[in-house]
N, C-alpha and C positions, 0 to 999 in steps of 0.2 A: 504494500500500500504506500503510494507516493503522493506528495503534494509539490506544487511549484509556486514560487512567489516571484514577483517583479518589483524592483526597488529603484529609488532615486539615487542609490549608491552605485549605479551603473552595472548592476548585476541582476541576474535571475538565479534562483537557488532551487535545487531539487532536494526534497526532504523525505526521510522515512517517517511516516506518521507515528508509528508505534513507539519509536525511540527518540523522536525529535532530532535525529542525526541529519546533518547536512551532508549529502553524499557527493554533490557536484555544485561548484560555483561557476556560472556561465558569465564570463566577463564581457562587457560591452564598452564602447567608447563614450556613450552618453546614457542618459536616463532610460531605463527600460519601462515602457508604458504598459505592456500586456505580456502575459505568458500563458500558454495553454498546451495541454497534452494532445497528441494525435489520438484518434479513436482506438488504435491498437496499443496505445501507451508506449510505443517504441521511440517516439520523437517528442520534443518540445519545440513549439514555435513562439518566438519572441518578436515584439515590435519595439523599435528603438527610436528615440527622437532624432537620430541622424537620417531617418527616412529609409532604413533598411530593416527588413524582417529576416530572421535567421532561424534555420532549422538545426536542432541539436540532437545528438544521440543520447537517449536516456541511459544506455548501457555504460558509456564511458565519458559522457559530457563533452564530446568533441563537436565542433561546429561543422555541419555537413554541407549546407548550402546557404548562400546569401540571396535574398530577393530584393533587389534594389529598386524600391518603389520611387524614391526621389521626392524631395520636398516634404511638406508636413504630412504625417501619416497618423490616422486615427486608430486603426486596429489591424490585426492580422488574424486569420482563422483558417482552420482546416475544413474541408467538406466532410460529410458524415462517413465517407469511405476512407478518408485520409489520403486520397490520391491527388487532391488539388489544394492550393493555397490561395486565399483571397486577401489582398491588401487594399485598404482604402485611405484616401487622403482628402485634402481640401479641393482638389481639382480632378481627381481620377480614381477609378477602381481598376484593379488588375487581377487577373486570374493566372496562376502559375502551375506548372507541373511540379508536384512535390518531390519526385525522385530525380528529375533532371534540371529543375530550375528554369525551364523554358517559359517565356511569357506568352501564354496562349491567347488571352483576350485583354484589350485595353479599352476602357470607357472613359471618355473625357467629358466632364461636367463641371461648371463653375459653382462655387458655394455649396459643396457637398459636405454633408455632416454625418457620415457613417453609412455602411453598407453591410449586407449579410447574404449568405447563401440560403436558398430554399433547401429543405431536407435532402432532395435528390440532386441538388446543384444544377438543375436545369434552368433555374431562374436566379437572378440577383436583384435584391431590393435595396434602394438607397433613399436617404433623406436629402432634399435640396431646399435651400432657402431662397425665397423670392425677393427679399429686400435688396436695396441697392448697396453697394460697398460703402462702408462707413456708417451704416445704420445698424443698430443693434439687432442681430438676427433673432434673438430670443425675446425681443420686446414686442411680443404678440404680433409678429408679422406673419404673412401667409407663407405656405410652403408647399412642397410637392413630395409625394411618395411615388417614386418612379421604379418601374420594373423592367429589367433587361433580360435578354436571353443569355444564359451562362455559356452557350456554345459559341456565339459570334458577337455578343455585346449589343445587338440591335434592340431598339426600344420596343417593348411589348405593351406597356400600359403606363399612363401618366395620370395620377390622381392628385387634384388640387385640394389642399386643406386650408381652412381659414386661419388655423394656428399651426405654427411650425412644430412638428413632432420632435420629441426628445429621443425616443427609442422605437425600433420596429422589431417585430418577431413573426416568423412563419409558424403556423400550426404544424404538428408533426407530420401530417399527411400532405402538407403544402397547399391545401385547398383554401386556406384563409391566411390573411395577413393582418396583424394588429399594429397599431401605433398609439403611443401614449402622448397626449397633447395637453399641456397645462393641467387642468383638473378633470380630464376626461380620457376615456379609452375608446378609440375608434377601431373597428375591424371591418374587413371587406371579404366577401365571398368571391374568390377568384375563379368563378365558374361562368362560362358563357362569354359574350362579347363585352358586357359592361359589368364593372365591379359594383356590387350593392354595398353601401356603407351602413353600419350599425353603430350607435353611440351608447356608451355606458357612462353615466355622470354628465355634468355640465361644466363648462369652462369657468363659470362664475359661482359655482357652489362653494360652500364654506369648508373646503378641504385644503390641506397643504398641497403644494405642487406635486404632481405625480411624475416620477422620473424614469421609471422602467416598466416593462411589461413582459409577460411570458405566458404561453399556453401550458396547460397540464399535459401529461404524457399521452393522454387519450385524445387531446385536442378539443374536448367538449367544455 
């Protein structure tokens, strides 16, 4: 049983949970923003503030591959099979081969605020801000939830939201997409030609700001 942490001390660390022993220190040149295990637990993927995601061997802590996204990078993640890597930044989303580091797909978008794979990696969803540069993007501006093909990066669906989402998440079966916006949760049925939106909560209800969302494992 292992755990991985990312730190402002320019390292990610792999730990044995039962003993709290640090078995590997993964050194980076800058702050490590995120660190995740591959589905098979054989690799760790880190995203660093130098604009590079890195794949590491869990067995010996060596760096296997660099994924040079470039510029500001929000996050890096594996697909559910552990065969692909997604990196996203302020102006692009990229899909890479995990084993060879080949850049398979590049999607260019301005004012991008995060992206994620669908469970089968056939789709990629991202958050885009509609405000003009220099205006606070989370100051109740409108936004887009955009969906692209994971195979070729072509646009599949563009959904306008009156409030910029903070986070998005696919249902386990990939048939729904949720977005948390201010004090509400919106989700869309991704079936047919038009996505039907449903809303839970209201943006001006007396709740604190909602910052994240997720579906249960059954997606209901």
